[in-house]
C-alpha positions in Angstrom: 17.0 -26.9 -12.3 13.9 -25.5 -11.0 12.4 -21.7 -11.0 10.6 -20.0 -8.1 8.4 -17.6 -9.4 8.3 -15.8 -6.5 12.0 -15.6 -6.8 11.4 -14.8 -10.2 9.4 -12.5 -9.4 11.2 -10.7 -7.0 14.6 -10.3 -9.6 12.1 -8.6 -12.0 12.0 -10.9 -14.8 8.6 -11.2 -16.3 10.4 -13.1 -18.9 11.1 -16.0 -16.8 7.3 -15.6 -14.9 5.8 -15.6 -18.6 7.6 -19.0 -19.4 6.7 -20.7 -15.6 3.1 -19.5 -16.6 3.0 -21.1 -20.3 5.3 -23.2 -20.8 6.3 -24.9 -17.7 3.4 -24.8 -15.2 4.9 -27.7 -12.9 7.6 -25.3 -12.3 5.0 -23.0 -10.6 5.0 -23.5 -6.9 8.5 -24.4 -6.4 10.4 -22.5 -4.6 14.3 -21.7 -5.2 15.3 -25.4 -6.6 12.6 -27.3 -4.2 9.3 -28.2 -6.7 6.1 -27.9 -3.7 3.7 -28.8 -6.7 2.6 -30.3 -10.0 -0.1 -27.7 -9.6 -0.4 -24.2 -11.9 -0.9 -22.0 -9.3 -0.4 -17.9 -9.6 -2.1 -17.5 -6.0 1.5 -19.7 -4.6 1.9 -18.6 -1.4 4.9 -19.0 0.8 5.2 -19.8 4.5 4.2 -15.8 5.2 1.3 -16.5 2.8 2.7 -13.7 0.1 2.3 -14.7 -3.0 4.4 -13.2 -6.2 2.1 -9.9 -7.3 2.8 -9.1 -3.4 6.0 -10.2 -3.9 5.8 -7.8 -7.2 4.6 -5.1 -5.4 7.3 -5.6 -2.2 9.6 -5.9 -4.6 9.0 -2.8 -7.4 8.7 -4.8 -9.9 6.2 -3.4 -12.1 6.7 -5.6 -14.9 6.4 -8.4 -13.5 3.1 -7.3 -11.7 1.6 -7.1 -15.1 2.3 -10.5 -15.9 0.8 -12.1 -13.4 -2.3 -10.0 -13.1 -2.4 -10.7 -17.4 -1.8 -14.3 -16.2 -5.1 -13.7 -13.8 -3.4 -13.1 -10.1 -6.0 -11.9 -8.0 -5.1 -8.5 -7.7 -6.3 -7.9 -3.4 -4.9 -11.8 -2.4 -3.0 -10.4 0.9 -0.1 -12.4 3.4 -0.6 -12.9 5.7 -0.8 -9.9 7.7 -3.7 -8.7 5.9 -1.2 -6.8 3.8 -2.6 -6.3 -1.0 0.0 -5.8 -2.9 -1.6 -2.1 -2.7 -0.6 -1.5 1.0 3.3 -2.4 -0.4 3.1 -0.4 -3.3 1.7 2.5 -0.9 4.6 1.6 0.7 7.1 1.9 -0.7 5.8 5.6 -2.7 5.4 3.9 -6.2 3.0 5.4 -8.0 3.2 3.6 -11.0 2.5 0.7 -9.3 -0.1 1.9 -7.4 -1.9 2.8 -11.2 -1.5 -0.8 -12.4 -3.1 -1.9 -9.4 -5.9 0.6 -9.2 -7.0 0.2 -13.3 -7.1 -3.9 -12.2 -9.8 -2.8 -9.5 -8.0 -2.7 -6.7 -9.3 -2.4 -3.3 -8.7 1.4 -2.0 -10.3 0.6 1.0 -9.0 -3.2 2.4 -7.5 -3.3 5.1 -4.9 -5.2 7.2 -4.6 -6.5 10.1 -3.2 -3.0 12.0 -6.8 -2.2 10.1 -4.7 0.0 7.9 -5.6 1.2 4.2 -3.6 1.8 1.8 -3.8 5.3 2.5 -2.6 5.3 6.3 0.6 3.9 4.6 0.7 6.9 1.9 0.6 9.5 4.7 3.1 7.4 6.7 5.7 7.9 4.5 4.0 11.4 3.1 3.7 10.4 -0.7 1.8 13.1 -2.1 1.7 11.6 -5.5 0.3 8.5 -4.1 -1.7 9.9 -2.2 -3.8 11.7 -4.7 -4.1 8.4 -7.0 -5.6 6.8 -3.4 -7.7 10.0 -2.8 -9.0 10.0 -6.8 -10.8 6.7 -7.0 -11.9 5.7 -10.8 -15.1 7.1 -11.6 -17.8 4.3 -10.5 -15.0 3.1 -7.3 -16.2 3.9 -3.3 -14.6 6.6 -2.7 -11.5 6.5 -0.6 -12.5 6.1 3.2 -10.1 9.1 5.2 -11.3 9.0 8.4 -10.3 5.5 9.1 -8.7 5.1 12.4 -6.2 2.1 13.0 -5.7 -0.5 16.0 -4.3 2.8 17.8 -7.2 5.0 16.5 -4.7 6.8 14.2 -6.1 8.0 10.9 -4.1 8.8 7.7 -3.8 12.3 9.1 -2.7 11.6 13.0 -0.1 9.4 10.8 1.1 12.2 8.6 1.6 15.1 11.6 3.4 11.9 13.4 5.5 11.1 10.7 6.5 15.1 10.5 5.0 15.3 6.9 3.2 19.0 6.7 2.8 18.0 2.6 0.6 15.3 3.0 -1.4 16.0 5.9 -2.3 19.4 4.1 -3.8 16.7 1.3 -5.5 15.1 3.5 -7.2 17.9 4.6 -8.3 19.6 2.0 -9.2 15.8 0.8 -12.2 16.0 4.0 -9.7 14.4 7.0 -11.1 15.2 10.2 -8.5 16.9 11.6 -10.1 16.7 15.2 -10.7 13.1 15.4 -9.0 11.5 18.3 -6.6 8.6 18.8 -6.9 5.8 21.8 -4.9 8.4 23.7 -7.5 10.4 22.7 -4.3 13.1 21.0 -6.2 14.4 17.7 -4.1 14.9 15.1 -2.1 18.7 14.9 -1.6 17.7 19.0 0.4 14.4 18.3 4.7 15.2 19.1 5.4 13.1 16.6 9.0 14.2 15.5 9.2 17.1 17.8 10.8 20.1 18.7 11.0 22.7 16.6 10.6 20.8 13.7 7.1 19.8 14.3 5.8 23.1 15.4 7.3 23.8 11.8 4.9 21.8 10.3 2.2 22.8 11.9 2.9 26.3 11.0 3.1 25.4 7.8 -0.7 23.2 8.3 -2.0 26.9 9.2 -0.8 28.4 6.8 -1.8 27.0 3.8 -5.4 25.5 5.6 -6.1 28.0 8.3 -6.5 26.5 11.8 -8.3 23.9 12.9 -12.0 24.8 14.5 -11.5 23.9 18.5 
């Protein structure tokens, strides 16, 4: 029986990954039970352009990710949507995975095809701990870009407000996010409808109570 390195990664089998990489390289590019190539390649891509490392991040398999990185996997390899492992770690709010990837040199400011950085993803999910590891770039590395607009013109702050994540918005504002930057609909972050109603009103009030009103 042959094994896919993608499948071993998704199932969280770092020992099997180690075996495939070290002992039987002809199996590395196998998908499920078919051997697709005899060339050892830790960057093997599936039909959607996912490398094993991207699979590991999306599946939350930190130990598998570590094995792949130790074997030379490219930390910033992206799938067909331009999404890197760090994008998926941010979407999942997986702080240990995020720390591992950043420690291994992941580009905090990598952009996907929607022009989103990992910071956009973390803001959308409202994970404060993940936002903080993105905002505290290791010494000597480029600073995190706070105000990049995605294809809809939304900055990470827009997305935090759109999803009703008041604490995430506060973290971004305290880090220097622009509260006055409009998106393509000419909405500044704190005017966006978001979750609407009383809940959105409470989010806005919480932000003002923490960081004060906007300078209009």
